[in-house]
N, C-alpha and C positions, 0 to 999 in steps of 0.2 A: 502495498500499499505506498502510496505517494506523501509527501509528509506538504504543507501549502502552509500553515498559520503563520509561520516567521516569515516566508516566502511573501507572504500575501503583506505584513505589514511594514514588509522595506518597500511592496512594490505601492502601495497607494500615496507612499513619503513621493516615491520617485513621480507619480502622477501629478501632484501636486506642485512639483520642480515642473515637469513639461508643463502641464499647464500655462504654468508663469511667464514660461518661453513662450507659448502658443499666442499668449494676450498680447504681449508685447508689439509696440505700435512703432515701427522706425521709420520716417518720412522717405530716406533715401535708400535705405541698402533694407531687403529684408531677408533676415536670416532662414537661410536654405536648409542648414544641417540640425540636427540636433544631436549628442552624446551623453546617452545613458547608462550606466553600472545598471546589472539584471544579477540578483543574487539567483541560484540554482540550486536546487535544494529538493531530494528525492531518498524514496527508498523503496527497495527491491530485495526479494527471496537472497538472489543471488550473489551478492555484494553490500548487502546492510545500505546502513546507511549513506547516503551522497551527500556530499557538499560545496561547494565554489562560488565562482562569478564570475559573470559577463558582460563586457560592453558592447552596446549596439553603439551604431552610426546610423542613422536615416535621415531621408532626405533628397530633393533633387539635385543636381548638377547644371549649375549654370541657370539664366532668371524665367528661361525659359517655362510658361505653365503647363503646355501642352507635352513636355518630358515626366512619363511619370517615376513615383519616389526611388531611390534606391537604397539598400543598407549594405552594409558591409559588417560583421563582427565574430569578436574572439569570446574565449570559453577556455574557463582551466576548469573542472572536477576533479575530488578524490573522494576514497570512498573508505565507510570502514573495513574492510580487505583490500586496502593497500592497491584495488585500483585506480585508473586517471583516467583522463584526457585533456586533450590539447589541442584544439581547435580554429582557427581563421575560415570565414567561409564570407561568401560575398555574393551580391545580386546589382549589375550595375549596368542604368541604363543612361549613354554619353548625350548628351546636350544633343536635342534633336532629336535622339535617339537614334539617330545614323548606326551604333556599334548596342549592342548584347554581350555582356559580360559576367556569367555566372563561373559557381567552381566551389570547391572546398579543399584546403590542407586539412585533414587531422591526424594524430598519433595515440590509439587506444592500448593502453594494457590493460587487456581483456578478461572479463571472466565471465562466460555464457553460458546455459543449457543449452546442452547436444544429443539430439531426435532424433536423427538419421537422415535418411531420405526417401523421398516420397510424400503424397498424399494419405498415406494410415498408419505415419510412425503410430508407438506406441508411448503412452507417458509410463511407463516403467521403463521404455528404456531412456529414464531422464539422467543424464550425466553431466556433469561440470568440467568444460575446456577452459583454460587457460594460456592465452596468447598477446602478442604484441602485434598490431597492424598497424601500418602505417598507409593513409590513400589522399594521394592526389590526385583533384579529376577539375578540370577548367573545360572549358566551354568561353568560345570565339565566335562570334557572328556577327554580321553585317546587314544594315537592311537592305533589301531587291525592293521590295514598294513597302507603303506604308504597312505594317504593324504583320511583318513578313521580313523573315531573319532567316538570312543560311548561312554558314561555318561549320567549325572540326570539334570534336571535345576529342582531348586526349583523358586516359585514365590510367593509371599508377597503382597497384597495388601490392604489399609485402606485407606477409604472413609470418612470424617468426616466433619462435619457442611454445609449439604447441604442448602441451603438457596436461597430466590430469588433477585435477582435486581430491587429497588422498579422501578427504573427509566428506565426498558425495559421489556414490556409485549407484550403479540403476540394481535393481530387486534380487539377482543373482552374485553382488560383491564386486562385478565387473565392471570398466569403465568404458562404455559402448562405445566411444568414439575409437579408443585404443585396442578393445581386446575382442568387439564382439561385430561390428559394422563392417561383414569384410566381404558384402555384397555387391555396392556401389562406392566405397570406399576402399582403395587401395592402397598400399604402404607410401607409395608417394607421395599423396596427400596431407599425409602425415608429420612432410617434413618443412622445410621451412620451404616458402613459395611465391616467385615474384610474373605477375600478372602485369601485363603492359599491351593498350587496347589506344588505337587510333580509327577516326570516321568521321563521315559527315552526319551534317544533323539542320534539318528543316524545322522551323517555328514558328506557328502563328497564333499571335497573340492579340486580341483586342481587349482583356481585363483592365478597367479603368485604375484596379489598385492592386500588382500584384501578390499585397500578403493580407490582402481580406477583401476581396473583390465582390461587388453589391451588381455589374453588370459583367458581361463579354465574357470568351471561350479563347480557350487555349490548347491545341495542336503541334504536340511534340515529336517529331519521329525522329529518330536516330539509328544509324547501323557502328557495331566497332568490331574493327578487325583485331584482334589477339592474335599475335605471329610470333614465335621464334625470331625472325629479323628484326624486329623492333627491343626484343629483351625480353620477351612471355617465355614461360617454360612451358606453358598452356596455348597449344591453336584451337581457337574456337574463332566463332561470330556471334553477337548478340544484337537481335531486332526488340527495339523498343517502342511504345508508342504510350502517348500518353496525353489521352483528351479530359480537356475539362467544362463545364459549360455552367456558368450564373445568371440568372434569372429572378429579378425582383419581383414578388409576389402585389400587386398593388401597389406600396408605395417601398424605397428602400429600406423601411424599419423590419421588413422581412422579404429574405433573400434564400432561396432553394439555391445548393451548389452541387456540383451530380459529378465523378470524377470517373473514369475507365483508363485504367494501366493491363498492358499486357507485354510482357518480355519470354521472349523467346530464343530460343540458343539452337547450333549447330555445330557438331566437330566435339571436341573431349573436354569437358567443362570440371573443374575440379570443387569444392564440394564448397568451397568460398564464396563462388562468382555464383552460385547454382539460382535463378532467380525464387523467391521466397514473398508468403502473405505473413503476416504480422504485425507490429506495431515498431516503430523501432524506441527502444525502454534507454534508461540508464543517462536522463536529465537531458535529454537533447535540448538546447538554448533558446534554437530556433526555426521553424517550418519543418522540422525535418519528417522525415520519409513515415509517412502515418497510415499505412493500408491496412486497415482492418482492427482496427484500436480495440479489444479487448483477445487477439492472439498474441501471444507470445512472440517477439522478434523472432522471424525465420523458424518458427513452432512446423510447418511446412515448408517441402523444398524440392526445389527438384527442374529439368531442364526449360520446360515453359510454364507459364503461371498466367493466367485472365483473374482481375478483382472490381469489381465495382463498389463505390460509395454515393450513399448521396446523404446530404445533413441541410436541415433547417435551421435557420441564423433567425433569432427574434431579437429586435431592439425591446429590451424594457426599461430604462429608466435613466436619466445621468449618463455613466458610462458602461453601464450593468448591459449584457446579453444575455441570452440563454440558447442551446444549440441543440437538436435531438438528430440521430446520425444512426448508421445501419448500414452495412457491406457484406459481399459476399465474393467469393472467390474460392480456385482452388489453382492447385500442382498436377502435374505429369511429366511424366517421361514423352509421352508425343501427345500433342492435338485431339489424337482417337481415344483418349483413356477418358480425355473429361464425361463428366456424368450430372443431372442435374442431382439426383441421389449423393454422388460424392463435394459437395457444394457445401464448403464450410461456412459460417454466419457469426456474425457479430453486432451491436449495436449501444447507442447507449444514449445519454445525458450531459450536457455540460454545460456551464456559465460563462461568460468572456469578459475580462475588466480593460477595458482602452485604456492603455498607457500613455498612448501619443495621440491625440486627436486627428493632429497635421494628416500625418500619415497612414492613419488608420493602422497602429500597432498594438494590436489584445495582447494580453495574459490569459492562456486558456488551462482553462481548468475540465477534466473529461472525466468521468467511471464509464466505465464503457462492460459490457459485460460478454462472456464468449469463452472459449475455452480457459485463459486465463487471465478476467476478472481484474481490474483494477484498476486505480487513479492514473491518471497522467497529467504533467503541467509542462507547458510549454508556450517561449514567446511566438505568436504570430499562430495563423487559424492553420488546420490539420491539409487541408492543401489550395 
């Protein structure tokens, strides 16, 4: 269960500071950028209580009011079991939106549950895996026509020091990752692994505000070629489609948000790079991947994945909003393995607190029901 009380008190104070900045009127020069510290506080079964601090920079670049707000954020957290994260992430629209830049650099000293590969892995497989993970993911795109961007994505991941947590094994005393899962997990995948990919990306984006859209759509299509010739230990291709739509219902006080994500692989894919469903856990600071809140991160993973989620967002009063959400999805070795009966579902309720009104920067508190019910705390909407 995630811990909210201390974080909420701190965020209320930050909101007042942000409001003061919003209300300042400078006749000749308008303030476009705001810097806010953001506390990180969470708790989960495998790591214990986690705590840290993030810094958020949000605002428009230049004086063009038609350019959508950009953001950059950095965070650090640690946990009772000495796990940690260092992260820098950004979403940048250049003046006039001639360029769109996004990506992250993250380093995890990780501790997570591993259940195996497939859509029907058993809860009794649960074993704790520790490792270190470096992610460098960068996208550079140029506007082709208004709202349509084309460019390249580069992704580098390095996994090292895979080892079991001796205090947590599955029911028969073995660690499933190291001792039992030999059907889809070979010995090479248990060693240090480097994955390097490069490929084209096409993005159509008409959202009014990327962080908390009221109107518009997003269609993002990428192909990633992970090849030994550019430094990858494995040879595979990833195809991904992310489609979103945001629709006011009668007014901007009620927003219907919809998202479909499909990720498909061909070639030799290691377990760490398989498509997975389950929301990001571990104190994500800002707009983390939240596919199926209520399902543990990568609880189900395989070569192919499709998931859909819908959320109804309702303004209540002042800076307070409410939300209800639901999702469905599944994974499989081949698309022909998918069936209606095998679909996983999750859903829940949440509250929103507007930290920075100018750029619609929200603090998100969610409780989700699913195979792993629990609380989620993050800055920014789930999608």
